[in-house]
Biopython code that builds the backbone (N, CA, C, O; Angstrom):
import numpy as np
from Bio.PDB.StructureBuilder import StructureBuilder

atoms = [
    (1, "UNK", "N", (-64.965, -32.292, -1.245)),
    (1, "UNK", "CA", (-65.660, -33.398, -0.646)),
    (1, "UNK", "C", (-67.101, -33.018, -0.315)),
    (1, "UNK", "O", (-68.010, -33.845, -0.396)),
    (2, "UNK", "N", (-67.293, -31.749, 0.060)),
    (2, "UNK", "CA", (-68.630, -31.278, 0.385)),
    (2, "UNK", "C", (-69.537, -31.346, -0.834)),
    (2, "UNK", "O", (-70.716, -31.682, -0.722)),
    (3, "UNK", "N", (-68.980, -31.025, -2.000)),
    (3, "UNK", "CA", (-69.758, -31.105, -3.239)),
    (3, "UNK", "C", (-70.234, -32.528, -3.491)),
    (3, "UNK", "O", (-71.376, -32.744, -3.895)),
    (4, "UNK", "N", (-69.358, -33.495, -3.250)),
    (4, "UNK", "CA", (-69.721, -34.894, -3.473)),
    (4, "UNK", "C", (-70.847, -35.325, -2.532)),
    (4, "UNK", "O", (-71.777, -36.016, -2.949)),
    (5, "UNK", "N", (-70.763, -34.916, -1.260)),
    (5, "UNK", "CA", (-71.832, -35.248, -0.319)),
    (5, "UNK", "C", (-73.148, -34.610, -0.723)),
    (5, "UNK", "O", (-74.199, -35.249, -0.661)),
    (6, "UNK", "N", (-73.093, -33.332, -1.142)),
    (6, "UNK", "CA", (-74.318, -32.658, -1.593)),
    (6, "UNK", "C", (-74.894, -33.332, -2.825)),
    (6, "UNK", "O", (-76.108, -33.500, -2.941)),
    (7, "UNK", "N", (-74.025, -33.713, -3.738)),
    (7, "UNK", "CA", (-74.491, -34.376, -4.961)),
    (7, "UNK", "C", (-75.141, -35.718, -4.643)),
    (7, "UNK", "O", (-76.197, -36.045, -5.185)),
    (8, "UNK", "N", (-74.511, -36.494, -3.765)),
    (8, "UNK", "CA", (-75.078, -37.793, -3.396)),
    (8, "UNK", "C", (-76.404, -37.641, -2.663)),
    (8, "UNK", "O", (-77.313, -38.447, -2.861)),
    (9, "UNK", "N", (-76.527, -36.612, -1.812)),
    (9, "UNK", "CA", (-77.807, -36.351, -1.143)),
    (9, "UNK", "C", (-78.878, -35.968, -2.156)),
    (9, "UNK", "O", (-80.032, -36.379, -2.034)),
    (10, "UNK", "N", (-78.485, -35.166, -3.173)),
    (10, "UNK", "CA", (-79.430, -34.781, -4.221)),
    (10, "UNK", "C", (-79.899, -36.001, -5.007)),
    (10, "UNK", "O", (-81.088, -36.147, -5.292)),
    (11, "UNK", "N", (-78.954, -36.876, -5.356)),
    (11, "UNK", "CA", (-79.312, -38.092, -6.095)),
    (11, "UNK", "C", (-80.236, -38.973, -5.260)),
    (11, "UNK", "O", (-81.218, -39.509, -5.773)),
    (12, "UNK", "N", (-79.926, -39.122, -3.989)),
    (12, "UNK", "CA", (-80.769, -39.940, -3.113)),
    (12, "UNK", "C", (-82.168, -39.353, -2.971)),
    (12, "UNK", "O", (-83.154, -40.089, -3.017)),
    (13, "UNK", "N", (-82.264, -38.034, -2.799)),
    (13, "UNK", "CA", (-83.574, -37.397, -2.669)),
    (13, "UNK", "C", (-84.375, -37.519, -3.961)),
    (13, "UNK", "O", (-85.582, -37.758, -3.929)),
    (14, "UNK", "N", (-83.704, -37.356, -5.089)),
    (14, "UNK", "CA", (-84.389, -37.484, -6.375)),
    (14, "UNK", "C", (-84.890, -38.904, -6.573)),
    (14, "UNK", "O", (-86.027, -39.112, -6.995)),
    (15, "UNK", "N", (-84.049, -39.874, -6.271)),
    (15, "UNK", "CA", (-84.451, -41.281, -6.412)),
    (15, "UNK", "C", (-85.638, -41.590, -5.507)),
    (15, "UNK", "O", (-86.574, -42.274, -5.922)),
    (16, "UNK", "N", (-85.605, -41.092, -4.276)),
    (16, "UNK", "CA", (-86.698, -41.334, -3.338)),
    (16, "UNK", "C", (-87.996, -40.712, -3.837)),
    (16, "UNK", "O", (-89.053, -41.340, -3.769)),
    (17, "UNK", "N", (-87.921, -39.480, -4.340)),
    (17, "UNK", "CA", (-89.124, -38.819, -4.841)),
    (17, "UNK", "C", (-89.707, -39.531, -6.052)),
    (17, "UNK", "O", (-90.923, -39.692, -6.153)),
    (18, "UNK", "N", (-88.852, -39.955, -6.963)),
    (18, "UNK", "CA", (-89.332, -40.678, -8.145)),
    (18, "UNK", "C", (-89.934, -42.013, -7.729)),
    (18, "UNK", "O", (-90.964, -42.419, -8.268)),
    (19, "UNK", "N", (-89.311, -42.699, -6.784)),
    (19, "UNK", "CA", (-89.838, -43.983, -6.305)),
    (19, "UNK", "C", (-91.215, -43.802, -5.670)),
    (19, "UNK", "O", (-92.120, -44.604, -5.899)),
    (20, "UNK", "N", (-91.369, -42.734, -4.865)),
    (20, "UNK", "CA", (-92.669, -42.483, -4.245)),
    (20, "UNK", "C", (-93.732, -42.158, -5.289)),
    (20, "UNK", "O", (-94.876, -42.596, -5.163)),
    (21, "UNK", "N", (-93.368, -41.397, -6.317)),
    (21, "UNK", "CA", (-94.324, -41.079, -7.378)),
    (21, "UNK", "C", (-94.745, -42.340, -8.127)),
    (21, "UNK", "O", (-95.928, -42.527, -8.411)),
    (22, "UNK", "N", (-93.785, -43.206, -8.446)),
    (22, "UNK", "CA", (-94.117, -44.471, -9.124)),
    (22, "UNK", "C", (-95.003, -45.341, -8.246)),
    (22, "UNK", "O", (-95.978, -45.921, -8.726)),
    (23, "UNK", "N", (-94.674, -45.436, -6.969)),
    (23, "UNK", "CA", (-95.476, -46.256, -6.055)),
    (23, "UNK", "C", (-96.891, -45.702, -5.948)),
    (23, "UNK", "O", (-97.855, -46.467, -5.926)),
    (24, "UNK", "N", (-97.023, -44.393, -5.881)),
    (24, "UNK", "CA", (-98.348, -43.792, -5.794)),
    (24, "UNK", "C", (-99.173, -44.092, -7.049)),
    (24, "UNK", "O", (-100.364, -44.387, -6.949)),
    (25, "UNK", "N", (-98.554, -44.018, -8.214)),
    (25, "UNK", "CA", (-99.267, -44.321, -9.450)),
    (25, "UNK", "C", (-99.638, -45.793, -9.546)),
    (25, "UNK", "O", (-100.710, -46.130, -10.048)),
    (26, "UNK", "N", (-98.764, -46.670, -9.071)),
    (26, "UNK", "CA", (-99.076, -48.101, -9.083)),
    (26, "UNK", "C", (-100.245, -48.385, -8.148)),
    (26, "UNK", "O", (-101.162, -49.123, -8.509)),
    (27, "UNK", "N", (-100.222, -47.801, -6.939)),
    (27, "UNK", "CA", (-101.331, -47.997, -6.004)),
    (27, "UNK", "C", (-102.640, -47.469, -6.595)),
    (27, "UNK", "O", (-103.689, -48.095, -6.442)),
    (28, "UNK", "N", (-102.577, -46.318, -7.268)),
    (28, "UNK", "CA", (-103.767, -45.747, -7.892)),
    (28, "UNK", "C", (-104.313, -46.687, -8.968)),
    (28, "UNK", "O", (-105.522, -46.908, -9.041)),
    (29, "UNK", "N", (-103.420, -47.244, -9.809)),
    (29, "UNK", "CA", (-103.867, -48.150, -10.870)),
    (29, "UNK", "C", (-104.505, -49.408, -10.282)),
    (29, "UNK", "O", (-105.520, -49.883, -10.793)),
    (30, "UNK", "N", (-103.923, -49.946, -9.223)),
    (30, "UNK", "CA", (-104.493, -51.128, -8.591)),
    (30, "UNK", "C", (-105.840, -50.790, -7.955)),
    (30, "UNK", "O", (-106.759, -51.608, -7.992)),
    (31, "UNK", "N", (-105.968, -49.606, -7.377)),
    (31, "UNK", "CA", (-107.242, -49.197, -6.782)),
    (31, "UNK", "C", (-108.321, -49.059, -7.850)),
    (31, "UNK", "O", (-109.487, -49.367, -7.602)),
    (32, "UNK", "N", (-107.929, -48.593, -9.047)),
    (32, "UNK", "CA", (-108.911, -48.471, -10.133)),
    (32, "UNK", "C", (-109.416, -49.841, -10.562)),
    (32, "UNK", "O", (-110.605, -50.016, -10.832)),
    (33, "UNK", "N", (-108.517, -50.802, -10.624)),
    (33, "UNK", "CA", (-108.930, -52.167, -10.982)),
    (33, "UNK", "C", (-109.773, -52.765, -9.851)),
    (33, "UNK", "O", (-110.741, -53.484, -10.101)),
    (34, "UNK", "N", (-109.398, -52.463, -8.619)),
    (34, "UNK", "CA", (-110.152, -52.975, -7.481)),
    (34, "UNK", "C", (-111.541, -52.372, -7.354)),
    (34, "UNK", "O", (-112.415, -52.961, -6.719)),
    (35, "UNK", "N", (-111.756, -51.199, -7.951)),
    (35, "UNK", "CA", (-113.063, -50.536, -7.869)),
    (35, "UNK", "C", (-114.103, -51.155, -8.806)),
    (35, "UNK", "O", (-115.279, -50.798, -8.750)),
    (36, "UNK", "N", (-113.680, -52.060, -9.647)),
    (36, "UNK", "CA", (-114.622, -52.726, -10.566)),
    (36, "UNK", "C", (-115.506, -53.658, -9.745)),
    (36, "UNK", "O", (-115.008, -54.368, -8.872)),
    (37, "UNK", "N", (-116.812, -53.666, -10.013)),
    (37, "UNK", "CA", (-117.709, -54.537, -9.234)),
    (37, "UNK", "C", (-117.554, -56.003, -9.630)),
    (37, "UNK", "O", (-118.357, -56.532, -10.398)),
    (38, "UNK", "N", (-116.527, -56.651, -9.108)),
    (38, "UNK", "CA", (-116.216, -58.028, -9.487)),
    (38, "UNK", "C", (-117.326, -58.996, -9.082)),
    (38, "UNK", "O", (-117.547, -60.001, -9.758)),
    (39, "UNK", "N", (-118.018, -58.705, -7.997)),
    (39, "UNK", "CA", (-119.066, -59.620, -7.535)),
    (39, "UNK", "C", (-120.303, -59.582, -8.430)),
    (39, "UNK", "O", (-121.122, -60.500, -8.402)),
    (40, "UNK", "N", (-120.434, -58.529, -9.214)),
    (40, "UNK", "CA", (-121.630, -58.364, -10.039)),
    (40, "UNK", "C", (-121.351, -58.568, -11.524)),
    (40, "UNK", "O", (-122.082, -58.038, -12.361)),
    (41, "UNK", "N", (-120.323, -59.315, -11.864)),
    (41, "UNK", "CA", (-120.014, -59.544, -13.273)),
    (41, "UNK", "C", (-121.131, -60.304, -13.993)),
    (41, "UNK", "O", (-121.332, -60.129, -15.195)),
    (42, "UNK", "N", (-121.839, -61.128, -13.268)),
    (42, "UNK", "CA", (-122.924, -61.900, -13.895)),
    (42, "UNK", "C", (-124.051, -60.999, -14.386)),
    (42, "UNK", "O", (-124.779, -61.357, -15.312)),
    (43, "UNK", "N", (-124.193, -59.831, -13.764)),
    (43, "UNK", "CA", (-125.297, -58.939, -14.102)),
    (43, "UNK", "C", (-124.920, -57.893, -15.150)),
    (43, "UNK", "O", (-125.776, -57.128, -15.596)),
    (44, "UNK", "N", (-123.650, -57.853, -15.545)),
    (44, "UNK", "CA", (-123.208, -56.875, -16.543)),
    (44, "UNK", "C", (-123.565, -57.342, -17.948)),
    (44, "UNK", "O", (-123.591, -58.542, -18.220)),
    (45, "UNK", "N", (-123.842, -56.389, -18.845)),
    (45, "UNK", "CA", (-124.072, -56.773, -20.243)),
    (45, "UNK", "C", (-122.789, -57.335, -20.862)),
    (45, "UNK", "O", (-121.691, -57.092, -20.361)),
    (46, "UNK", "N", (-122.937, -58.075, -21.933)),
    (46, "UNK", "CA", (-121.797, -58.736, -22.578)),
    (46, "UNK", "C", (-120.773, -57.726, -23.074)),
    (46, "UNK", "O", (-119.571, -57.981, -22.993)),
    (47, "UNK", "N", (-121.223, -56.580, -23.588)),
    (47, "UNK", "CA", (-120.274, -55.616, -24.129)),
    (47, "UNK", "C", (-119.402, -55.027, -23.018)),
    (47, "UNK", "O", (-118.246, -54.686, -23.267)),
    (48, "UNK", "N", (-119.936, -54.901, -21.788)),
    (48, "UNK", "CA", (-119.119, -54.396, -20.685)),
    (48, "UNK", "C", (-118.096, -55.438, -20.233)),
    (48, "UNK", "O", (-116.991, -55.085, -19.821)),
    (49, "UNK", "N", (-118.456, -56.701, -20.310)),
    (49, "UNK", "CA", (-117.502, -57.761, -19.955)),
    (49, "UNK", "C", (-116.377, -57.824, -20.987)),
    (49, "UNK", "O", (-115.214, -58.016, -20.631)),
    (50, "UNK", "N", (-116.725, -57.661, -22.275)),
    (50, "UNK", "CA", (-115.704, -57.633, -23.322)),
    (50, "UNK", "C", (-114.801, -56.416, -23.132)),
    (50, "UNK", "O", (-113.581, -56.516, -23.264)),
    (51, "UNK", "N", (-115.403, -55.266, -22.820)),
    (51, "UNK", "CA", (-114.620, -54.058, -22.577)),
    (51, "UNK", "C", (-113.712, -54.240, -21.357)),
    (51, "UNK", "O", (-112.551, -53.834, -21.380)),
    (52, "UNK", "N", (-114.237, -54.845, -20.306)),
    (52, "UNK", "CA", (-113.435, -55.112, -19.109)),
    (52, "UNK", "C", (-112.279, -56.057, -19.419)),
    (52, "UNK", "O", (-111.175, -55.872, -18.908)),
    (53, "UNK", "N", (-112.519, -57.049, -20.236)),
    (53, "UNK", "CA", (-111.446, -57.976, -20.628)),
    (53, "UNK", "C", (-110.366, -57.260, -21.421)),
    (53, "UNK", "O", (-109.176, -57.506, -21.220)),
    (54, "UNK", "N", (-110.776, -56.375, -22.321)),
    (54, "UNK", "CA", (-109.800, -55.605, -23.102)),
    (54, "UNK", "C", (-108.992, -54.674, -22.198)),
    (54, "UNK", "O", (-107.781, -54.526, -22.363)),
    (55, "UNK", "N", (-109.673, -54.057, -21.252)),
    (55, "UNK", "CA", (-108.976, -53.157, -20.325)),
    (55, "UNK", "C", (-107.991, -53.939, -19.467)),
    (55, "UNK", "O", (-106.877, -53.473, -19.230)),
    (56, "UNK", "N", (-108.382, -55.114, -19.000)),
    (56, "UNK", "CA", (-107.476, -55.940, -18.202)),
    (56, "UNK", "C", (-106.268, -56.390, -19.022)),
    (56, "UNK", "O", (-105.144, -56.410, -18.520)),
    (57, "UNK", "N", (-106.502, -56.751, -20.287)),
    (57, "UNK", "CA", (-105.381, -57.146, -21.150)),
    (57, "UNK", "C", (-104.435, -55.971, -21.356)),
    (57, "UNK", "O", (-103.216, -56.141, -21.331)),
    (58, "UNK", "N", (-104.987, -54.787, -21.559)),
    (58, "UNK", "CA", (-104.161, -53.594, -21.733)),
    (58, "UNK", "C", (-103.395, -53.287, -20.456)),
    (58, "UNK", "O", (-102.216, -52.938, -20.500)),
    (59, "UNK", "N", (-104.075, -53.419, -19.311)),
    (59, "UNK", "CA", (-103.439, -53.163, -18.024)),
    (59, "UNK", "C", (-102.297, -54.139, -17.786)),
    (59, "UNK", "O", (-101.229, -53.739, -17.323)),
    (60, "UNK", "N", (-102.508, -55.400, -18.093)),
    (60, "UNK", "CA", (-101.452, -56.397, -17.925)),
    (60, "UNK", "C", (-100.284, -56.138, -18.870)),
    (60, "UNK", "O", (-99.131, -56.369, -18.508)),
    (61, "UNK", "N", (-100.577, -55.658, -20.084)),
    (61, "UNK", "CA", (-99.506, -55.322, -21.018)),
    (61, "UNK", "C", (-98.662, -54.169, -20.469)),
    (61, "UNK", "O", (-97.433, -54.208, -20.538)),
    (62, "UNK", "N", (-99.322, -53.145, -19.925)),
    (62, "UNK", "CA", (-98.588, -52.024, -19.340)),
    (62, "UNK", "C", (-97.777, -52.478, -18.123)),
    (62, "UNK", "O", (-96.644, -52.038, -17.929)),
    (63, "UNK", "N", (-98.352, -53.348, -17.317)),
    (63, "UNK", "CA", (-97.635, -53.871, -16.154)),
    (63, "UNK", "C", (-96.401, -54.656, -16.589)),
    (63, "UNK", "O", (-95.335, -54.522, -15.988)),
    (64, "UNK", "N", (-96.541, -55.470, -17.627)),
    (64, "UNK", "CA", (-95.405, -56.228, -18.151)),
    (64, "UNK", "C", (-94.318, -55.294, -18.668)),
    (64, "UNK", "O", (-93.135, -55.524, -18.418)),
    (65, "UNK", "N", (-94.711, -54.233, -19.392)),
    (65, "UNK", "CA", (-93.722, -53.277, -19.906)),
    (65, "UNK", "C", (-93.000, -52.569, -18.768)),
    (65, "UNK", "O", (-91.799, -52.318, -18.864)),
    (66, "UNK", "N", (-93.719, -52.241, -17.682)),
    (66, "UNK", "CA", (-93.100, -51.585, -16.543)),
    (66, "UNK", "C", (-92.096, -52.528, -15.873)),
    (66, "UNK", "O", (-90.983, -52.120, -15.539)),
    (67, "UNK", "N", (-92.491, -53.776, -15.681)),
    (67, "UNK", "CA", (-91.580, -54.752, -15.072)),
    (67, "UNK", "C", (-90.342, -54.947, -15.938)),
    (67, "UNK", "O", (-89.227, -55.028, -15.424)),
    (68, "UNK", "N", (-90.538, -55.024, -17.259)),
    (68, "UNK", "CA", (-89.415, -55.186, -18.182)),
    (68, "UNK", "C", (-88.464, -53.988, -18.104)),
    (68, "UNK", "O", (-87.245, -54.160, -18.089)),
    (69, "UNK", "N", (-89.030, -52.767, -18.055)),
    (69, "UNK", "CA", (-88.190, -51.569, -17.974)),
    (69, "UNK", "C", (-87.397, -51.539, -16.666)),
    (69, "UNK", "O", (-86.218, -51.185, -16.660)),
    (70, "UNK", "N", (-88.052, -51.914, -15.552)),
    (70, "UNK", "CA", (-87.345, -51.940, -14.273)),
    (70, "UNK", "C", (-86.252, -52.998, -14.267)),
    (70, "UNK", "O", (-85.186, -52.778, -13.692)),
    (71, "UNK", "N", (-86.498, -54.139, -14.894)),
    (71, "UNK", "CA", (-85.462, -55.170, -14.911)),
    (71, "UNK", "C", (-84.271, -54.744, -15.761)),
    (71, "UNK", "O", (-83.124, -55.006, -15.397)),
    (72, "UNK", "N", (-84.535, -54.086, -16.898)),
    (72, "UNK", "CA", (-83.418, -53.589, -17.715)),
    (72, "UNK", "C", (-82.636, -52.518, -16.971)),
    (72, "UNK", "O", (-81.406, -52.511, -17.006)),
    (73, "UNK", "N", (-83.341, -51.612, -16.296)),
    (73, "UNK", "CA", (-82.659, -50.561, -15.541)),
    (73, "UNK", "C", (-81.847, -51.155, -14.397)),
    (73, "UNK", "O", (-80.737, -50.700, -14.119)),
    (74, "UNK", "N", (-82.395, -52.165, -13.736)),
    (74, "UNK", "CA", (-81.655, -52.813, -12.659)),
    (74, "UNK", "C", (-80.394, -53.481, -13.160)),
    (74, "UNK", "O", (-79.347, -53.419, -12.515)),
    (75, "UNK", "N", (-80.497, -54.126, -14.319)),
    (75, "UNK", "CA", (-79.314, -54.760, -14.910)),
    (75, "UNK", "C", (-78.250, -53.722, -15.231)),
    (75, "UNK", "O", (-77.067, -53.937, -14.968)),
    (76, "UNK", "N", (-78.671, -52.597, -15.800)),
    (76, "UNK", "CA", (-77.700, -51.542, -16.130)),
    (76, "UNK", "C", (-77.104, -50.921, -14.873)),
    (76, "UNK", "O", (-75.921, -50.580, -14.856)),
    (77, "UNK", "N", (-77.904, -50.770, -13.820)),
    (77, "UNK", "CA", (-77.391, -50.203, -12.572)),
    (77, "UNK", "C", (-76.356, -51.135, -11.940)),
    (77, "UNK", "O", (-75.324, -50.681, -11.445)),
    (78, "UNK", "N", (-76.637, -52.430, -11.958)),
    (78, "UNK", "CA", (-75.675, -53.397, -11.404)),
    (78, "UNK", "C", (-74.384, -53.368, -12.207)),
    (78, "UNK", "O", (-73.298, -53.420, -11.631)),
    (79, "UNK", "N", (-74.489, -53.286, -13.535)),
    (79, "UNK", "CA", (-73.284, -53.196, -14.368)),
    (79, "UNK", "C", (-72.500, -51.930, -14.056)),
    (79, "UNK", "O", (-71.270, -51.958, -14.011)),
    (80, "UNK", "N", (-73.204, -50.813, -13.838)),
    (80, "UNK", "CA", (-72.528, -49.557, -13.525)),
    (80, "UNK", "C", (-71.787, -49.646, -12.192)),
    (80, "UNK", "O", (-70.669, -49.146, -12.071)),
    (81, "UNK", "N", (-72.397, -50.274, -11.199)),
    (81, "UNK", "CA", (-71.746, -50.423, -9.896)),
    (81, "UNK", "C", (-70.508, -51.302, -10.034)),
    (81, "UNK", "O", (-69.476, -51.011, -9.429)),
    (82, "UNK", "N", (-70.595, -52.365, -10.815)),
    (82, "UNK", "CA", (-69.442, -53.245, -11.016)),
    (82, "UNK", "C", (-68.310, -52.504, -11.730)),
    (82, "UNK", "O", (-67.142, -52.646, -11.366)),
    (83, "UNK", "N", (-68.661, -51.712, -12.746)),
    (83, "UNK", "CA", (-67.636, -50.940, -13.462)),
    (83, "UNK", "C", (-66.990, -49.920, -12.528)),
    (83, "UNK", "O", (-65.774, -49.730, -12.553)),
    (84, "UNK", "N", (-67.810, -49.263, -11.701)),
    (84, "UNK", "CA", (-67.265, -48.283, -10.764)),
    (84, "UNK", "C", (-66.330, -48.950, -9.760)),
    (84, "UNK", "O", (-65.266, -48.410, -9.456)),
    (85, "UNK", "N", (-66.710, -50.107, -9.247)),
    (85, "UNK", "CA", (-65.838, -50.832, -8.315)),
    (85, "UNK", "C", (-64.543, -51.247, -9.005)),
    (85, "UNK", "O", (-63.472, -51.190, -8.401)),
    (86, "UNK", "N", (-64.636, -51.663, -10.264)),
    (86, "UNK", "CA", (-63.443, -52.047, -11.018)),
    (86, "UNK", "C", (-62.497, -50.859, -11.182)),
    (86, "UNK", "O", (-61.281, -50.999, -11.048)),
    (87, "UNK", "N", (-63.060, -49.701, -11.469)),
    (87, "UNK", "CA", (-62.220, -48.492, -11.627)),
    (87, "UNK", "C", (-61.548, -48.154, -10.308)),
    (87, "UNK", "O", (-60.366, -47.812, -10.291)),
    (88, "UNK", "N", (-62.285, -48.244, -9.193)),
    (88, "UNK", "CA", (-61.672, -47.975, -7.894)),
    (88, "UNK", "C", (-60.551, -48.956, -7.595)),
    (88, "UNK", "O", (-59.489, -48.563, -7.112)),
    (89, "UNK", "N", (-60.781, -50.222, -7.879)),
    (89, "UNK", "CA", (-59.756, -51.232, -7.609)),
    (89, "UNK", "C", (-58.536, -51.017, -8.499)),
    (89, "UNK", "O", (-57.402, -51.154, -8.038)),
    (90, "UNK", "N", (-58.756, -50.684, -9.757)),
    (90, "UNK", "CA", (-57.623, -50.446, -10.670)),
    (90, "UNK", "C", (-56.831, -49.199, -10.294)),
    (90, "UNK", "O", (-55.640, -49.114, -10.591)),
    (91, "UNK", "N", (-57.477, -48.229, -9.644)),
    (91, "UNK", "CA", (-56.770, -46.995, -9.299)),
    (91, "UNK", "C", (-56.035, -47.099, -7.962)),
    (91, "UNK", "O", (-55.296, -46.184, -7.598)),
    (92, "UNK", "N", (-56.223, -48.185, -7.233)),
    (92, "UNK", "CA", (-55.538, -48.330, -5.945)),
    (92, "UNK", "C", (-54.014, -48.254, -6.049)),
    (92, "UNK", "O", (-53.400, -47.553, -5.244)),
    (93, "UNK", "N", (-53.368, -48.948, -7.010)),
    (93, "UNK", "CA", (-51.900, -48.808, -7.093)),
    (93, "UNK", "C", (-51.454, -47.374, -7.374)),
    (93, "UNK", "O", (-50.421, -46.934, -6.868)),
    (94, "UNK", "N", (-52.221, -46.654, -8.169)),
    (94, "UNK", "CA", (-51.864, -45.258, -8.462)),
    (94, "UNK", "C", (-51.993, -44.415, -7.198)),
    (94, "UNK", "O", (-51.149, -43.557, -6.937)),
    (95, "UNK", "N", (-53.034, -44.649, -6.417)),
    (95, "UNK", "CA", (-53.227, -43.891, -5.173)),
    (95, "UNK", "C", (-52.119, -44.227, -4.178)),
    (95, "UNK", "O", (-51.614, -43.335, -3.496)),
    (96, "UNK", "N", (-51.735, -45.496, -4.086)),
    (96, "UNK", "CA", (-50.639, -45.899, -3.189)),
    (96, "UNK", "C", (-49.334, -45.261, -3.642)),
    (96, "UNK", "O", (-48.556, -44.790, -2.813)),
    (97, "UNK", "N", (-49.086, -45.241, -4.952)),
    (97, "UNK", "CA", (-47.855, -44.609, -5.469)),
    (97, "UNK", "C", (-47.838, -43.117, -5.158)),
    (97, "UNK", "O", (-46.801, -42.572, -4.781)),
    (98, "UNK", "N", (-48.995, -42.450, -5.316)),
    (98, "UNK", "CA", (-49.056, -41.019, -4.997)),
    (98, "UNK", "C", (-48.813, -40.792, -3.504)),
    (98, "UNK", "O", (-48.113, -39.854, -3.123)),
    (99, "UNK", "N", (-49.394, -41.653, -2.658)),
    (99, "UNK", "CA", (-49.166, -41.528, -1.221)),
    (99, "UNK", "C", (-47.723, -41.772, -0.837)),
    (99, "UNK", "O", (-47.176, -41.068, 0.011)),
    (100, "UNK", "N", (-47.085, -42.791, -1.471)),
    (100, "UNK", "CA", (-45.668, -43.058, -1.205)),
    (100, "UNK", "C", (-44.791, -41.909, -1.660)),
    (100, "UNK", "O", (-43.830, -41.552, -0.978)),
    (101, "UNK", "N", (-45.116, -41.324, -2.814)),
    (101, "UNK", "CA", (-44.335, -40.168, -3.290)),
    (101, "UNK", "C", (-44.470, -38.999, -2.328)),
    (101, "UNK", "O", (-43.489, -38.320, -2.024)),
    (102, "UNK", "N", (-45.689, -38.764, -1.849)),
    (102, "UNK", "CA", (-45.885, -37.688, -0.872)),
    (102, "UNK", "C", (-45.157, -37.959, 0.429)),
    (102, "UNK", "O", (-44.548, -37.062, 1.011)),
    (103, "UNK", "N", (-45.223, -39.223, 0.890)),
    (103, "UNK", "CA", (-44.525, -39.587, 2.133)),
    (103, "UNK", "C", (-43.024, -39.452, 1.966)),
    (103, "UNK", "O", (-42.343, -38.968, 2.869)),
    (104, "UNK", "N", (-42.492, -39.878, 0.810)),
    (104, "UNK", "CA", (-41.046, -39.751, 0.566)),
    (104, "UNK", "C", (-40.630, -38.285, 0.524)),
    (104, "UNK", "O", (-39.603, -37.905, 1.088)),
    (105, "UNK", "N", (-41.436, -37.465, -0.147)),
    (105, "UNK", "CA", (-41.113, -36.032, -0.197)),
    (105, "UNK", "C", (-41.160, -35.402, 1.172)),
    (105, "UNK", "O", (-40.300, -34.583, 1.499)),
    (106, "UNK", "N", (-42.135, -35.755, 1.980)),
    (106, "UNK", "CA", (-42.227, -35.229, 3.341)),
    (106, "UNK", "C", (-41.041, -35.706, 4.180)),
    (106, "UNK", "O", (-40.472, -34.936, 4.955)),
    (107, "UNK", "N", (-40.675, -36.964, 4.023)),
    (107, "UNK", "CA", (-39.535, -37.496, 4.790)),
    (107, "UNK", "C", (-38.254, -36.777, 4.401)),
    (107, "UNK", "O", (-37.452, -36.423, 5.265)),
    (108, "UNK", "N", (-38.053, -36.554, 3.084)),
    (108, "UNK", "CA", (-36.833, -35.884, 2.626)),
    (108, "UNK", "C", (-36.783, -34.453, 3.143)),
    (108, "UNK", "O", (-35.736, -33.990, 3.596)),
    (109, "UNK", "N", (-37.909, -33.754, 3.076)),
    (109, "UNK", "CA", (-37.944, -32.358, 3.529)),
    (109, "UNK", "C", (-37.736, -32.269, 5.033)),
    (109, "UNK", "O", (-37.015, -31.386, 5.497)),
    (110, "UNK", "N", (-38.347, -33.160, 5.807)),
    (110, "UNK", "CA", (-38.253, -33.095, 7.248)),
    (110, "UNK", "C", (-36.901, -33.585, 7.782)),
    (110, "UNK", "O", (-36.480, -33.160, 8.858)),
    (111, "UNK", "N", (-36.216, -34.469, 7.051)),
    (111, "UNK", "CA", (-34.949, -35.005, 7.539)),
    (111, "UNK", "C", (-33.769, -34.115, 7.212)),
    (111, "UNK", "O", (-32.716, -34.274, 7.829)),
    (112, "UNK", "N", (-33.884, -33.200, 6.287)),
    (112, "UNK", "CA", (-32.702, -32.418, 5.941)),
    (112, "UNK", "C", (-32.608, -31.120, 6.643)),
    (112, "UNK", "O", (-31.654, -30.372, 6.432)),
]
sb = StructureBuilder()
sb.init_structure("model")
sb.init_model(0)
sb.init_chain("A")
sb.init_seg("    ")
for serial, (resi, resn, name, xyz) in enumerate(atoms, 1):
    if name == "N":
        sb.init_residue(resn, " ", resi, " ")
    sb.init_atom(name, np.array(xyz, "f"), 0.0, 1.0, " ", f" {name:<3s}", serial, name[0])
structure = sb.get_structure()
């Protein structure tokens, strides 16, 4: 049982660290977009505005791919939890039978 607790703590810590790294990178990317002088777009040359538009399109494409990947992963995680719950529910009669067999054996040994 101790191994299971250690494993679950490891999984939780790993998930937390990966989540923090992703959040930090997302904040950094948003800060880079926010650092663009949006108020001075009228004074920029046309080629910089075209370049900025291309960069924004690329950024939005990457953002869309990230959202799509997270949604697919979330769907798979929900399916995994449902399958795990199904396995636990299906194993309940076997666990009850094992407990009854143990109780019967204990009763027989203690009564004789």
